[in-house]
Phi, psi and omega in degrees: 000132177276155181306322178298312174305316180292325177288322180294315180296320177303309188293321179293322181289322182291317175302321181295320180293319175302312185291327177296310179307308184303312181299321178295315182293327181263003181058038180251105181295325183295311181294324178294323179287323179297322176297317177296322177297317172302319186290320181296323182294316180295325181282331174291318179299315184294319181296319180295318174297322176296323175295313177300321177298321182297321184282342181280333184288000000 
């Protein structure tokens, strides 16, 4: 997994956490759900990169 991919995934995950917290604070379920979705996508991308790395070894 390249350093760029790690940074992208980490920033997407952080943005999702912020968005989820904002949605919770403002009682906006749509934004909260978008934040959870962004976090899930970042986690899936990170898992995919780890699988690719395992096959490269």
